[in-house]
C-alpha positions as CSV (number, residue, x, y, z in Angstrom):
1,M,92.4,242.7,144.0
2,L,92.3,241.9,140.0
3,S,96.2,241.8,139.9
4,G,96.3,239.4,142.8
5,I,93.8,236.8,141.3
6,F,96.0,236.9,138.0
7,F,99.1,236.2,140.1
8,I,97.6,233.2,141.8
9,G,96.5,231.6,138.5
10,Y,99.9,232.3,137.2
11,F,101.9,231.2,140.1
12,F,99.9,227.9,140.5
13,F,100.1,226.9,136.7
14,E,103.5,228.2,135.7
15,V,105.6,225.3,136.6
16,P,102.7,222.8,134.8
17,S,103.1,225.1,131.9
18,N,106.8,225.0,131.6
19,M,106.6,220.7,132.2
20,N,104.1,220.6,129.2
21,M,106.2,222.6,127.0
22,H,109.0,220.7,127.6
23,K,106.9,217.8,126.5
24,V,105.2,219.3,123.7
25,G,107.6,221.7,122.3
26,A,108.0,225.5,122.5
27,W,106.7,226.4,119.2
28,K,103.4,224.4,119.7
29,W,102.9,225.7,123.6
30,I,103.8,229.3,123.0
31,A,101.1,229.0,120.1
32,R,98.6,227.6,122.9
33,I,99.4,230.3,125.2
34,M,98.7,232.9,122.6
35,I,95.4,231.6,121.6
36,S,94.2,230.8,125.1
37,W,95.6,234.3,125.9
38,G,93.6,235.9,123.3
39,L,90.2,234.0,123.8
40,V,90.4,234.8,127.6
41,V,91.0,238.7,126.8
42,I,88.0,238.7,124.4
43,L,85.7,236.9,127.1
44,K,86.7,239.6,129.6
45,G,85.1,242.3,127.1
46,F,82.0,240.5,127.7
47,A,81.9,240.0,131.8
48,Q,79.0,241.5,133.4
49,T,79.5,241.0,137.1
50,T,82.8,241.3,139.1
51,M,82.6,237.5,139.8
52,H,82.9,236.9,136.1
53,L,85.7,239.4,135.8
54,Y,87.4,237.7,138.8
55,I,87.1,234.2,137.4
56,L,88.5,235.3,134.0
57,R,91.4,237.4,135.3
58,F,92.2,234.2,136.8
59,L,92.1,232.4,133.6
60,L,94.2,234.9,132.2
61,G,97.0,234.2,134.7
62,V,96.4,230.4,133.7
63,A,96.5,231.0,129.8
64,E,99.6,233.4,130.4
65,A,101.6,231.0,132.8
66,G,104.7,229.8,130.9
67,F,104.9,232.5,128.3
68,F,108.3,234.4,129.5
69,P,110.2,230.8,130.2
70,G,108.9,229.6,126.6
71,I,110.1,232.7,124.7
72,I,113.5,232.2,126.6
73,L,113.6,228.4,125.8
74,Y,112.8,229.5,122.3
75,L,115.6,232.2,121.8
76,T,118.0,229.3,122.9
77,Y,116.8,227.2,119.8
78,L,117.2,230.0,117.6
79,F,120.3,231.7,118.6
80,R,123.8,230.5,119.3
81,A,125.1,231.3,122.9
82,R,127.3,234.4,121.8
83,E,124.3,235.8,120.1
84,R,121.5,234.8,123.0
85,G,122.2,237.8,125.1
86,R,121.7,240.1,122.4
87,A,118.5,238.6,121.4
88,T,117.2,238.3,125.0
89,A,117.8,242.0,125.6
90,V,115.8,242.9,122.5
91,F,113.0,240.8,123.7
92,L,113.1,242.4,127.3
93,L,113.1,245.8,125.6
94,A,110.0,245.1,123.7
95,L,108.0,246.0,126.9
96,P,109.2,249.7,127.8
97,I,109.2,250.6,123.9
98,G,105.9,249.4,123.4
99,G,104.9,251.2,126.6
100,L,106.4,254.5,125.1
101,I,104.8,254.0,121.7
102,G,101.4,252.9,123.2
103,A,101.2,255.8,125.6
104,H,101.4,258.2,122.7
105,V,99.0,256.3,120.6
106,S,96.4,255.9,123.3
107,T,96.3,259.5,123.5
108,W,95.2,260.0,120.1
109,V,92.6,257.1,120.2
110,S,90.7,258.7,123.2
């Protein structure tokens, strides 16, 4: 249920987020995404009812919308066309590598 609520916010705000990113610039828009993303995650820690959690999960989808396209756009600014494939691959590899490292670290924490 919570992942569906997240998807609704992400789905409806991804295109407007990308349009704003084009107007404002990728660097500033990614900074906005990261700050609002962090604030919503912190607020989720204070949710007291399921309705609060549903609202914050929706807002998390809204805050995160446009992050992936923004990073891909930003990589086009930093790398030439022949280097861009490798840079995108390194960015995409961060997720499974983070899972591998995070799984081991989380066992030590708990």
